[in-house]
C-alpha positions in Angstrom: -36.4 -37.4 7.5 -34.9 -34.8 5.3 -32.4 -35.8 2.7 -29.0 -34.1 2.5 -27.5 -33.1 -0.9 -24.1 -34.1 -2.1 -22.3 -30.7 -1.6 -23.7 -30.4 2.0 -22.5 -34.0 2.7 -19.0 -33.2 1.3 -18.9 -30.1 3.5 -19.8 -32.1 6.5 -17.1 -34.7 5.8 -14.5 -31.9 5.3 -15.4 -30.3 8.6 -15.2 -33.6 10.4 -11.7 -34.3 9.0 -10.3 -30.8 9.7 -9.3 -31.6 13.3 -7.2 -34.5 12.0 -5.4 -32.4 9.5 -4.7 -29.4 11.7 -1.5 -30.9 13.2 -0.3 -32.4 10.0 -0.4 -29.5 7.6 3.5 -29.3 7.5 4.2 -33.0 7.1 4.5 -34.8 3.7 5.2 -38.4 4.8 2.5 -40.7 6.1 2.6 -41.4 9.9 1.4 -44.6 11.5 -0.3 -44.1 14.8 -0.3 -46.8 17.5 -3.8 -48.0 17.4 -5.7 -51.1 17.2 -6.7 -50.1 13.7 -4.4 -49.4 10.8 -5.0 -45.7 10.0 -3.2 -44.0 7.2 -2.9 -40.2 7.5 -2.5 -38.3 4.2 -1.2 -34.7 3.7 -3.7 -32.0 3.2 -2.9 -31.3 -0.4 -3.2 -34.9 -1.3 -6.4 -35.2 0.6 -7.8 -32.1 -1.1 -6.7 -33.5 -4.5 -8.4 -36.8 -3.8 -11.5 -35.1 -2.7 -11.6 -32.9 -5.8 -11.1 -35.9 -8.0 -13.9 -37.7 -6.2 -16.3 -34.7 -6.3 -15.3 -33.7 -9.9 -14.4 -30.2 -8.8 -12.7 -27.9 -11.4 -10.4 -25.7 -9.3 -9.5 -23.5 -12.2 -13.0 -22.7 -13.0 -13.8 -22.1 -9.4 -10.8 -19.7 -9.1 -12.0 -17.8 -12.2 -15.5 -17.6 -10.8 -14.2 -16.4 -7.5 -12.0 -13.8 -9.2 -14.9 -12.5 -11.3 -17.1 -12.4 -8.2 -14.4 -10.5 -6.3 -14.0 -8.0 -9.2 -17.8 -7.6 -9.4 -18.0 -7.0 -5.6 -15.1 -4.5 -5.9 -17.0 -2.8 -8.8 -20.1 -2.5 -6.8 -18.2 -1.2 -3.8 -16.4 1.4 -5.9 -19.8 2.4 -7.4 -21.3 2.7 -3.9 -18.2 4.8 -2.8 -18.2 7.0 -5.9 -22.0 7.4 -5.8 -21.8 9.9 -2.9 -18.9 11.9 -4.3 -20.0 15.4 -5.3 -17.0 16.4 -7.4 -17.8 14.0 -10.3 -20.1 14.5 -13.3 -22.4 11.7 -12.2 -22.5 13.0 -8.7 -23.3 16.5 -9.9 -25.9 15.1 -12.2 -27.4 13.1 -9.3 -27.3 16.1 -7.1 -29.1 18.2 -9.6 -31.7 15.5 -10.2 -32.2 15.2 -6.4 -32.5 19.0 -6.1 -34.9 19.0 -9.0 -37.0 16.2 -7.5 -37.1 18.0 -4.1 -38.0 21.3 -5.9 -40.8 19.5 -7.8 -42.1 17.9 -4.6 -42.1 21.3 -2.9 -43.9 22.8 -5.9 -46.4 19.9 -6.0 -47.1 20.4 -2.3 -47.6 24.1 -2.9 -49.9 23.4 -5.8 -51.9 20.9 -3.7 -52.1 23.5 -0.9 -53.3 26.1 -3.5 -55.8 23.6 -4.9 -57.1 22.9 -1.5 -57.4 26.6 -0.7 -59.1 27.1 -4.1 -61.5 24.2 -3.5 -62.3 25.6 -0.1 -62.7 29.1 -1.5 -65.0 27.7 -4.3 -66.9 25.7 -1.8 -67.5 28.9 0.3 -68.4 30.8 -2.8 -70.9 28.1 -3.8 -72.4 28.1 -0.3 -72.7 31.9 -0.5 -74.2 31.7 -4.0 -76.7 29.0 -2.9 -77.6 31.0 0.2 -78.0 34.2 -1.9 -80.1 32.3 -4.4 -82.3 30.8 -1.7 -82.8 34.2 -0.1 -83.6 35.8 -3.5 -86.0 32.9 -4.3 -87.5 33.3 -0.9 -87.9 37.1 -1.4 -89.5 36.5 -4.8 -92.4 34.5 -3.3 -95.8 36.2 -3.5 -96.3 36.3 0.2 -92.9 37.9 0.9 -93.5 40.3 -1.9 -96.9 41.2 -0.4 -95.2 41.7 3.0 -92.5 43.9 1.4 -95.3 45.9 -0.3 -96.9 46.4 3.1 -93.5 47.4 4.4 -93.2 49.9 1.6 -96.7 51.1 2.4 -95.5 51.7 6.0 -92.5 53.6 4.7 -94.8 55.6 2.4 -97.1 56.4 5.3 -94.2 57.5 7.4 -92.9 59.6 4.5 -96.3 61.1 4.0 -96.5 62.1 7.7 -93.0 63.6 7.4 -94.0 65.5 4.3 -97.2 66.8 6.0 -95.1 67.9 9.0 -92.6 69.5 6.6 -95.4 71.3 4.8 -96.7 72.7 8.0 -93.3 73.8 9.0 -92.8 75.5 5.6 -96.2 77.2 6.0 -95.1 78.5 9.4 -91.7 79.6 8.2 -93.0 81.1 4.9 -94.9 83.9 6.7 -91.6 85.6 7.8 -89.7 85.3 4.5 -92.5 86.2 2.0 -91.2 89.8 1.7 -87.7 88.8 0.9 -88.9 86.2 -1.5 -91.2 88.8 -3.2 -88.3 91.2 -3.5 -86.0 88.5 -5.0 -88.8 87.5 -7.4 -89.3 91.1 -8.5 -85.5 91.5 -9.1 -85.5 88.3 -11.0 -88.4 89.5 -13.1 -86.6 92.7 -14.0 -83.5 90.8 -14.9 -85.6 88.5 -17.0 -87.2 91.5 -18.8 -83.8 93.0 -19.6 -82.5 89.8 -20.9 -85.7 89.4 -23.0 -85.2 92.9 -24.4 -81.6 92.2 -25.3 -82.6 88.9 -27.0 -85.3 90.8 -29.0 -82.7 93.4 -30.2 -80.4 90.5 -31.2 -83.2 88.7 -33.0 -84.1 92.0 -34.9 -80.5 92.3 -36.0 -80.4 88.7 -37.1 -83.6 89.2 -39.1 -82.1 92.3 -40.9 -79.0 90.3 -41.7 -81.2 87.5 -43.0 -83.2 90.0 -45.1 -80.0 91.4 -46.6 -78.8 88.0 -47.4 -82.1 87.1 -49.1 -82.0 90.3 -51.2 -78.5 89.4 -52.3 -79.6 85.9 -53.2 -82.6 87.3 -55.1 -80.3 89.5 -57.2 -78.1 86.5 -58.0 -81.1 84.5 -58.9 -82.4 87.2 -61.3 -78.9 87.4 -63.0 -79.0 83.6 -63.3 -82.5 83.7 -64.8 -81.5 86.5 -67.3 -78.6 84.4 -68.4 -80.8 81.4 -68.7 -83.2 83.4 -70.9 -80.4 84.4 -73.2 -79.3 80.8 -73.4 -82.8 79.7 -74.2 -83.1 82.3 -76.9 -79.9 81.1 -78.5 -81.1 77.5 -78.3 -84.5 78.6 -79.9 -82.6 80.3 -82.8 -80.5 77.2 -83.3 -83.6 75.0 -83.1 -85.3 77.2 -85.7 -82.3 76.8 -88.1 -82.3 73.1 -87.4 -86.0 73.0 -88.1 -85.6 74.8 -91.5 -82.8 72.4 -92.4 -84.9 69.5 -91.4 -87.8 70.8 -93.6 -85.5 71.2 -96.6 -84.1 67.7 -96.0 -87.6 66.4 -95.7 -88.7 68.1 -99.0 -85.7 66.7 -100.8 -86.5 63.2 -99.3 -90.1 63.6 -100.5 -89.0 64.6 -104.0 -86.6 61.6 -104.1 -89.3 59.4 -102.9 -91.7 60.6 -105.6 -89.1 60.1 -108.3 -88.5 56.5 -107.0 -92.3 55.9 -107.1 -92.5 57.1 -110.8 -89.5 54.9 -111.7 -91.3 52.0 -110.0 -94.5 52.8 -111.9 -92.7 52.9 -115.2 -91.0 49.6 -114.5 -94.3 48.1 -113.5 -95.9 49.3 -116.8 -93.0 47.8 -118.7 -93.4 44.6 -116.8 -97.2 44.5 -117.7 -96.5 45.1 -121.4 -93.9 42.3 -121.4 -96.3 40.0 -119.6 -99.1 40.6 -122.1 -96.6 39.9 -124.9 -95.6 36.7 -123.2 -99.2 35.7 -122.8 -99.9 36.3 -126.5 -96.9 34.1 -127.4 -98.1 31.4 -125.0 -101.6 31.6 -126.5 -100.1 31.1 -130.0 -98.1 28.1 -128.7 -101.3 26.7 -127.1 -103.2 27.0 -130.3 -100.5 25.3 -132.3 -100.4 22.5 -129.7 -104.2 22.2 -129.9 -104.0 21.9 -133.7 -101.4 19.1 -133.3 -103.7 17.3 -130.8 -106.7 17.7 -133.2 -104.7 16.2 -136.1 -103.4 13.4 -133.9 -106.9 12.6 -132.7 -108.3 12.5 -136.3 -105.4 10.2 -137.3 -106.1 8.0 -134.3 -109.8 7.8 -135.1 -108.9 6.7 -138.7 -106.6 4.0 -137.4 -109.3 2.7 -135.0 -111.8 2.5 -137.8 -109.3 0.6 -140.0 -108.6 -1.8 -137.0 -112.3 -2.5 -136.5 -112.8 -3.3 -140.2 -109.8 -5.7 -140.0 -111.2 -7.4 -137.0 -114.6 -7.8 -138.7 -112.9 -9.5 -141.6 -110.9 -11.8 -139.4 -114.1 -12.7 -137.4 -115.9 -13.6 -140.6 -112.9 -15.8 -141.7 -113.0 -17.6 -138.4 -116.7 -18.2 -138.6 -116.3 -19.8 -142.0 -113.5 -22.0 -140.7 -115.7 -23.1 -137.8 -118.5 -24.1 -140.1 -116.1 -26.2 -142.1 -114.9 -27.9 -139.0 -118.5 -28.6 -137.8 -119.3 -30.3 -141.1 -116.2 -32.4 -140.9 -116.9 -33.5 -137.4 -120.5 -34.5 -138.3 -119.2 -36.8 -141.0 -116.7 -38.3 -138.6 -119.4 -38.9 -135.9 -121.6 -40.8 -138.4 -118.7 -43.0 -139.2 -118.0 -43.7 -135.5 -121.6 -44.7 -134.5 -121.2 -48.2 -135.9 -118.1 -48.8 -133.8 -119.6 -47.4 -130.6 -121.9 -50.3 -129.9 -119.1 -52.8 -129.9 -117.1 -50.6 -127.7 -120.0 -50.2 -125.2 -120.6 -54.0 -124.9 -116.9 -54.5 -124.3 -116.9 -51.7 -121.8 -120.0 -53.2 -119.9 -118.3 -56.6 -119.5 -115.1 -55.0 -118.4 -117.1 -52.8 -116.0 -118.9 -55.8 -114.4 -115.7 -57.7 -113.9 -114.1 -54.6 -112.4 -117.1 -54.1 -110.1 -117.0 -57.8 -108.9 -113.2 -57.5 -108.3 -113.8 -54.2 -106.4 -116.6 -55.8 -104.3 -114.3 -58.7 -103.3 -111.6 -56.2 -102.4 -114.1 -54.1 -100.5 -115.3 -57.2 -98.5 -111.7 -58.2 -97.7 -111.0 -54.6 -96.6 -114.2 -54.5 -94.6 -113.3 -57.8 -92.9 -109.7 -56.6 -92.2 -111.2 -53.3 -90.9 -113.7 -55.2 -88.7 -110.8 -57.3 -87.3 -108.7 -54.2 -86.7 -111.8 -52.5 -85.1 -112.3 -55.6 -82.8 -108.6 -55.6 -81.9 -108.6 -51.9 -81.4 -111.8 -52.1 -79.3 -110.2 -54.9 -77.2 -107.0 -52.8 -76.8 -109.0 -49.7 -75.9 -111.1 -51.7 -73.4 -107.9 -53.1 -71.8 -106.4 -49.7 -71.8 -109.5 -48.3 -70.2 -109.4 -51.0 -67.5 -105.8 -50.2 -66.9 -106.6 -46.5 -66.6 -109.5 -47.3 -64.2 -107.1 -49.4 -62.1 -104.5 -46.6 -62.2 -107.2 -44.0 -61.3 -108.4 -46.2 -58.4 -104.8 -46.6 -57.3 -104.2 -42.8 -57.7 -107.5 -42.1 -55.8 -106.4 -44.4 -53.0 -103.0 -42.8 -52.8 -104.7 -39.3 -52.9 -107.1 -40.5 -50.2 -104.2 -41.8 -48.1 -102.3 -38.5 -48.7 -105.4 -36.5 -47.8 -105.8 -38.5 -44.7 -102.1 -37.9 -43.8 -102.5 -34.2 -44.6 -105.7 -34.1 -42.5 -103.9 -35.8 -39.7 -100.9 -33.4 -40.0 -103.4 -30.4 -40.2 -105.2 -31.8 -37.2 -101.9 -32.1 -35.3 -101.0 -28.6 -36.3 -104.4 -27.3 -35.3 -104.0 -29.1 -31.9 -100.5 -27.6 -31.5 -101.9 -24.2 -32.5 -104.8 -24.5 -30.1 -102.3 -25.7 -27.4 -100.1 -22.7 -28.2 -103.0 -20.4 -28.2 -104.0 -21.8 -24.8 -100.5 -21.4 -23.5 -100.5 -17.9 -24.9 -103.8 -17.2 -23.3 -102.5 -18.5 -20.0 -99.3 -16.5 -20.4 -101.3 -13.4 -21.3 -103.6 -14.0 -18.3 -100.5 -14.3 -16.1 -99.1 -11.2 -17.7 -102.4 -9.4 -17.1 -102.4 -10.6 -13.5 -98.8 -9.5 -13.1 -99.6 -6.2 -14.8 -102.6 -5.7 -12.6 -100.4 -6.5 -9.6 -97.8 -4.1 -10.8 -100.4 -1.4 -11.5 -101.9 -2.0 -8.0 -98.4 -1.8 -6.5 -97.7 1.4 -8.6 -101.0 2.9 -7.5 -100.2 2.1 -3.8 -96.7 3.5 -4.3 -98.2 6.6 -6.0 -100.7 6.9 -3.1 -97.9 6.5 -0.6 -95.8 9.0 -2.5 -98.7 11.3 -2.6 -99.2 10.9 1.2 -95.5 11.4 1.8 -95.6 14.4 -0.5 -98.6 15.9 1.4 -96.8 15.2 4.7 -93.6 16.8 3.4 -95.6 19.6 1.9 -97.4 20.2 5.2 -94.0 20.2 7.0 -92.6 22.6 4.4 -95.6 24.8 4.6 -95.3 24.8 8.4 -91.5 25.5 8.2 -92.1 28.2 5.6 -94.9 29.7 7.8 -92.6 29.6 10.8 -89.7 31.2 8.9 -92.1 33.9 7.5 -93.6 34.6 10.9 -90.1 34.9 12.4 -89.0 37.2 9.6 -92.2 39.2 9.8 -91.9 39.5 13.6 -88.3 40.8 13.2 -89.4 43.3 10.6 -92.5 44.4 12.7 -90.3 44.8 15.8 -87.8 46.9 13.7 -90.7 49.0 12.3 -92.1 49.5 15.8 -88.8 50.7 17.1 -88.6 53.0 14.1 -92.1 54.3 15.0 -93.7 53.1 11.8 -97.4 52.2 11.3 -97.4 48.4 11.7 -101.0 47.8 10.8 -100.3 46.9 7.1 -97.4 44.7 8.2 -99.6 42.9 10.8 -102.3 42.4 8.2 -99.8 41.0 5.6 -98.2 38.8 8.3 -101.3 37.0 9.3 -101.2 33.2 9.3 -101.9 31.1 6.2 -100.4 31.1 2.7 -102.5 32.8 0.1 -104.3 36.1 -0.3 -107.8 34.9 0.3 -110.2 36.1 2.9 -111.4 32.6 3.9 -110.4 30.5 7.0 -107.1 28.6 7.1 -107.4 25.1 5.7 -104.2 22.9 5.8 -101.9 25.9 6.2 -103.6 27.7 3.3 -105.9 30.7 3.2 -108.0 30.1 0.1 -110.1 32.6 -1.9 -113.9 31.9 -2.2 -115.6 33.4 -5.2 -119.3 34.1 -5.7 -121.2 31.9 -8.1 -122.3 34.5 -10.7 -120.9 36.3 -13.8 -118.8 38.7 -11.7 -116.7 36.1 -10.0 -115.6 38.4 -7.2 -114.2 37.2 -3.9 -116.5 36.8 -1.0 -116.0 39.4 1.7 -114.8 38.5 5.2 -117.5 39.3 7.7 -115.7 37.7 10.7 -113.6 40.2 12.7 -111.8 40.0 15.9 -114.9 41.2 17.8 -117.0 38.5 16.1 -114.5 35.9 17.1 -114.4 37.1 20.7 -118.2 36.9 20.9 -118.2 33.5 19.3 -115.7 32.2 21.8 -117.8 33.8 24.6 -121.0 32.0 23.5 -119.6 28.8 22.2 -117.7 26.2 24.2 -116.4 22.7 23.6 -117.3 21.5 27.1 -120.8 20.1 27.1 -121.2 20.6 30.9 -120.5 24.3 30.5 -122.9 24.4 27.7 -125.6 22.7 29.9 -125.0 25.2 32.7 -125.2 28.1 30.3 -128.6 26.8 29.1 -129.8 26.4 32.7 -129.8 22.6 33.1 -129.1 21.6 36.7 -128.1 18.0 36.1 
C-alpha cells in the first residue's frame, strides 16, 4: 500500500470539509445542529487559521512566492508576446539573424549541390581518364602495335595503288600538254637568263665600288704608314740622344767608381801599415812579458833550491832526535824487564780465575739456553700441532665447501641440461611449426600460382576475344574501304606472340635453331598442309580401320 505524504493528506482533509463550510461562509457564530453527536461548526477563517497553525504554514511567505511567481509568469508572457514584434530592436535583430540563417542554409544547400555536381563531374572525368588510359595501354601492346602496323601497311598499299594509278593518268594526260609546258619552260628559261644578266651587271658594279673603296683604304694606309715612319725617325733620334746621354753618365759613373776604388786601396794600404806597426808594438810587449816570465822562473828555481836545502837540514835534525829517543827507550826497556816477570805471573793467575769464572758463566748460559731451547721446541711443537689441527679443520671446511659447490654446480648443470632439453624441444617444435608454415606457404603459393595461371588464362582468353573483335571490326571496315586485308588477317591470327610455332596455352611461341645463328625456325605448315592432314588423319579409330582396309 502506497503511503500518502502530509501535504496530500491535508489537501484531502480540506476537500472533504469544503461541503460543510459552503453554507457557512457568511456566519461568524457557532451553530449547533440537532444530531445525536455534539458537532461544533467553525467559521472558514478560523478553520483556515487553525489548519495553518497546525500545518505550520507561513501565509506571508506563500503570498510573496505566489506574487513572485505571478510576476515571473507575466514576464515570460510579455517576452513571448514581445518576441514576435517586428518593430523592436530585438525583433529586428532576431529577424536579421533568422534571415541570415535562412540565407546561410540556402547557400549551404547550393554549395552541397555544387559539391555533388563537382563530385559527379570529377567521377565522370576519372572514368573517362581511366577508359582513355586503358585504351592507350591496350593500343601500346605489341600485338595491337603489330596489327596497327599491318593496318598502316594496307593503307600504304592502297596509297601505292592510288599513286600508280595517278602516275598512269599523268602519263596519259602529259602527252597533250607537253607543248604548252615546253613553251612555258622556254619562257621561264629566257626570263631566268635576263635576271641572271641583270644580276651579273649588278655584281660587276658592286665589284667596282668595292675596288674603289679598297683603293681609298690603301691610300689612307700609306699616309698612316708615312706618318708612322716619321714618328719612328723622331723616336730613333730621341733614342740616340738618350743613348749618348746614357754613355756619358756611364763614363762618369765608371770614373767615380775608379776614384772610389783608389780611395779604398789607399785606405787599405794605410790600414796595413797601421797593422804592421801594431804588430811590432805587440811583439815588443810579448818580448818584455817573456823576459819577466824568465826572471820569475829563475827566482822561483832559486827559492825551490833553498827550500830543498832547508828540508834536508830539517830531516837530518829529525833523524838525530830519533836516534836519541831510541837510545832512551832501550835503557827504559832494560829497566822494565825485571818487573815484567812479576807482572806476567800476576796476569796468569788473574787470567785463570777469569777463565774459570767465564766457564761457569758459559755453562749457566748454556743451561739456560738449553732450557729455553727445550721450552721453545715444546712451544713450536704445540704450535705445529695447533696448525695441523687448524689445517685439518680448514681442509675439512674446504672439502665441505667444495662438496657444496660441486653439488650446486651439478644442480646448475642439471638445470642447464634441462633448459637445453627444453630449448631443444622448443626449437624442434618451432622447426616443426616453421616446416608446417613453410608447407602451408608453399601450398598457398602453389594455389596462388594455379589461381594466377587460371586468371592469366582467362585474361589471355578475354584479351584474345577483345583483340579478335577489334581486328574483325577493323578488317570489315578495311574490306568495305576496298583495302588489301591480307596483312591484317595475318596479324590477326590467333595466339599472343610473334612466333611461327603452334598455339600453346593461348601463346604462339618462337622456336630458335640450336646453333650460333639463333634464327627462328620457319613455318612449313600451311593451310593446304593442314587440310591434307585433316583429310588423312582422324580421331575415330573405326574410320581409321576402314581407311586402312580392315573389315572388322
